[in-house]
LUMLOLO-656994 format. One record per residue (C-alpha): residue in one letter; x, y, z. Coordinates in Angstrom, 3 decimals, always signed. Layout:
BEGIN
- A,X,Y,Z
...
END
This chain:
BEGIN
- X,+8.608,+34.181,+2.389
- X,+12.287,+33.608,+2.977
- X,+13.612,+30.315,+4.384
- X,+14.954,+31.895,+7.434
- X,+11.463,+33.192,+8.579
- X,+9.603,+29.882,+7.506
- X,+12.046,+27.756,+9.487
- X,+11.483,+30.025,+12.594
- X,+7.860,+29.661,+12.420
- X,+7.756,+25.913,+11.680
- X,+10.467,+25.254,+14.242
- X,+8.494,+27.361,+16.913
- X,+5.086,+25.697,+16.237
- X,+6.646,+22.198,+16.303
- X,+8.474,+22.755,+19.650
- X,+5.108,+24.245,+21.263
- X,+3.090,+21.280,+19.860
- X,+5.657,+18.823,+21.072
- X,+5.717,+20.454,+24.666
- X,+2.017,+20.315,+24.970
- X,+2.022,+16.721,+23.957
- X,+4.718,+15.948,+26.709
- X,+3.026,+18.172,+29.313
- X,-0.380,+17.033,+29.005
- X,-0.531,+13.647,+27.089
- X,-3.699,+12.320,+28.641
- X,-5.734,+15.337,+28.254
- X,-4.402,+15.646,+24.607
- X,-5.365,+12.059,+23.753
- X,-8.779,+12.710,+25.280
- X,-9.388,+15.577,+23.193
- X,-8.943,+13.502,+20.123
- X,-10.187,+9.996,+21.194
- X,-12.349,+10.533,+24.388
- X,-11.706,+8.786,+27.696
- X,-9.315,+5.867,+27.280
- X,-9.759,+3.203,+29.982
- X,-7.260,+1.263,+31.982
- X,-3.719,+0.579,+30.883
- X,-4.489,+1.819,+27.288
- X,-4.513,+5.327,+28.612
- X,-0.955,+5.033,+29.792
- X,+0.179,+3.231,+26.603
- X,-1.548,+6.004,+24.559
- X,+0.083,+8.837,+26.884
- X,+3.579,+7.179,+26.219
- X,+2.938,+7.246,+22.393
- X,+1.794,+10.761,+22.509
- X,+4.945,+11.878,+24.450
- X,+7.282,+10.091,+21.896
- X,+5.523,+11.844,+19.030
- X,+5.778,+15.105,+20.777
- X,+9.520,+14.581,+21.525
- X,+9.906,+13.933,+17.621
- X,+8.142,+17.333,+16.874
- X,+10.375,+18.971,+19.528
- X,+13.490,+17.410,+17.630
- X,+12.253,+18.570,+14.355
- X,+11.695,+22.045,+15.767
- X,+15.078,+22.209,+17.197
- X,+16.794,+21.212,+14.014
- X,+14.993,+23.844,+12.149
- X,+15.768,+26.672,+14.710
- X,+19.571,+25.648,+14.951
- X,+19.905,+25.500,+10.996
- X,+17.809,+28.528,+9.943
- X,+20.874,+30.758,+9.190
- X,+22.658,+28.039,+7.122
- X,+23.675,+29.460,+3.755
- X,+21.439,+27.067,+1.709
- X,+18.629,+25.851,+3.762
- X,+16.209,+25.111,+0.970
- X,+17.133,+21.384,+0.990
- X,+16.458,+21.158,+4.990
- X,+13.056,+22.932,+4.404
- X,+12.036,+20.838,+1.653
- X,+12.779,+17.695,+3.763
- X,+10.990,+18.938,+6.622
- X,+7.896,+19.566,+4.337
- X,+8.165,+16.063,+2.983
- X,+8.378,+14.708,+6.640
- X,+5.394,+16.629,+7.733
- X,+3.482,+15.457,+4.721
- X,+4.126,+11.895,+5.777
- X,+3.174,+12.655,+9.366
- X,-0.098,+14.290,+7.896
- X,-0.678,+11.288,+5.763
- X,-0.185,+8.845,+8.828
- X,-3.166,+10.762,+10.543
- X,-5.375,+10.483,+7.645
- X,-4.530,+6.886,+7.138
- X,-5.322,+6.263,+10.757
- X,-8.847,+7.295,+10.053
- X,-9.166,+5.354,+6.976
- X,-7.917,+2.254,+8.683
- X,-10.511,+2.687,+11.294
- X,-8.070,+3.388,+14.101
- X,-10.056,+6.812,+14.835
- X,-13.677,+7.748,+14.845
- X,-12.810,+10.960,+13.214
- X,-10.053,+13.002,+11.834
- X,-9.044,+15.600,+14.358
- X,-9.156,+19.098,+12.554
- X,-6.491,+21.013,+14.599
- X,-3.611,+18.788,+13.475
- X,-4.945,+18.865,+9.910
- X,-5.007,+22.669,+9.858
- X,-1.780,+23.298,+11.613
- X,+0.331,+20.745,+9.913
- X,-1.051,+21.467,+6.560
- X,-0.156,+25.234,+7.113
- X,+3.375,+24.089,+8.117
- X,+3.523,+22.018,+4.862
- X,+2.439,+24.843,+2.878
- X,+4.960,+27.205,+4.419
- X,+7.696,+24.595,+3.815
- X,+7.044,+23.984,+0.160
- X,+6.525,+27.564,-0.592
- X,+9.539,+28.725,+1.019
- X,+12.051,+26.071,-0.108
END
């Protein structure tokens, strides 16, 4: 897969996920953690929107730079950043911050990492 297409796919997926995290953060959290009580619900929603904003930003960087002459380095760096993000999800489970590892992010982020590394 050429880098332009890879950056288009990854950027678009990151923006969509980021928008969902910002539009429905409470529902997004409930799908992962179950019902969160009291002020913790608001704190968790705030963190979810921050993570969503970061993903939107990464997506915009990819979309705006996909026609750069040599985008291999950028695509490789996004793959590394997504790997760190995936690792933080897994470590959250290992450190007992979560009862289970949410499967959709593992699959989606894992696929984006694969696209990043194989295209760069």
